[in-house]
C-alpha positions in Angstrom: 101.8 119.8 50.5 100.6 116.3 50.4 104.0 115.0 51.3 104.2 117.3 54.3 100.8 116.3 55.6 101.6 112.6 55.1 104.9 113.0 57.0 103.1 114.9 59.8 100.4 112.2 59.9 103.1 109.4 60.0 105.0 111.1 62.8 101.8 111.6 64.8 100.8 108.0 64.3 104.2 106.7 65.4 104.2 108.9 68.5 100.7 107.9 69.5 101.4 104.2 69.1 104.7 104.3 71.0 103.0 105.8 74.1 100.0 103.5 74.0 101.4 100.9 76.3 103.7 103.1 78.3 102.8 102.9 82.0 102.1 106.4 83.4 104.0 107.5 86.5 100.7 107.5 88.6 100.2 103.8 87.9 101.9 101.0 89.9 104.7 99.5 87.9 103.9 96.2 86.2 106.3 94.0 88.3 105.0 95.5 91.6 101.4 95.2 90.4 102.0 91.6 89.6 103.4 91.0 93.1 100.4 92.8 94.7 97.9 90.8 92.7 99.7 87.5 93.6 99.5 88.4 97.3 95.8 89.3 96.9 95.1 85.9 95.3 96.9 84.2 98.2 95.1 86.4 100.8 91.7 85.4 99.3 92.7 81.7 99.3 93.8 82.0 102.9 90.5 83.6 103.9 88.5 80.8 102.2 90.7 78.2 103.9 90.3 79.8 107.3 86.5 79.9 106.9 86.5 76.2 106.0 88.4 75.4 109.3 86.3 77.8 111.4 82.6 78.4 110.5 82.4 81.5 112.6 84.8 83.3 110.2 83.1 85.6 107.7 84.9 85.1 104.4 84.1 88.6 103.1 85.4 90.3 106.2 88.4 88.0 106.4 89.2 88.7 102.7 88.8 92.5 103.2 91.1 92.4 106.3 93.8 90.4 104.5 93.5 92.6 101.4 94.1 95.7 103.5 97.1 93.9 105.0 98.4 93.3 101.5 98.0 97.0 100.7 99.8 97.9 103.9 102.7 95.5 103.1 103.1 97.0 99.6 102.7 100.6 100.8 99.7 101.3 98.5 96.2 102.5 99.1 93.0 100.8 97.9 92.2 103.7 95.5 95.8 103.6 94.0 95.4 99.9 93.4 92.0 100.3 91.9 93.2 103.1 89.6 96.2 100.9 88.5 94.0 97.9 88.1 91.6 99.8 85.9 94.5 101.1 83.7 96.0 97.6 83.3 92.5 96.3 82.5 92.2 98.8 79.6 95.6 97.6 78.3 95.1 93.9 77.7 98.5 93.2 76.3 100.3 94.3 79.4 97.6 92.8 81.6 98.0 89.4 79.9 101.8 89.5 80.5 101.2 90.2 84.2 98.9 87.2 84.5 101.3 85.0 82.5 104.0 86.1 84.9 101.8 85.1 87.8 101.0 81.7 86.3 104.7 81.1 85.6 105.6 82.1 89.2 103.0 79.7 90.6 104.2 76.9 88.3 107.9 77.4 89.5 106.8 77.3 93.1 104.8 74.1 92.6 107.8 72.6 90.7 110.1 73.5 93.5 107.7 72.0 96.1 107.5 68.8 94.2 111.2 68.6 93.7 111.8 69.1 97.4 109.1 66.4 98.2 110.7 63.9 95.9 114.2 64.7 97.0 113.1 64.0 100.6 111.6 60.7 99.6 114.7 59.8 97.6 116.9 60.1 100.6 114.9 57.7 102.7 113.7 55.3 100.0 114.7 51.7 99.7 116.2 52.4 96.3 118.6 54.9 97.9 119.6 52.4 100.5 120.1 49.7 97.9 122.4 52.0 95.9 124.7 52.4 98.9 125.4 48.7 99.1 
């Protein structure tokens, strides 16, 4: 009897652990959620930048308008995003991976911009002209 109970307990434990981090169908998939969050960060930065250039712009209203535009672009409602965000917040391992992914994406974009900037300078530089001679 003890063996049967321990086997049942083991199976129950394995089943409960395996579904712990499975994303439910009602939640926005991790990759898409990461893209939405990235766009929201950029929207907020744009609102702040716009308000610095034009003091008549209300940052909160601009942020809300741009956030709604992000939801429209990604075909998602505010409540669906909030529900998904809450779910990811309660699953820190997955949430951390999403933020790591956002950071890596930003780093790649910055590296690409720097590479393009230096490649542009390299073509026009004195060093480039000296190498041709």
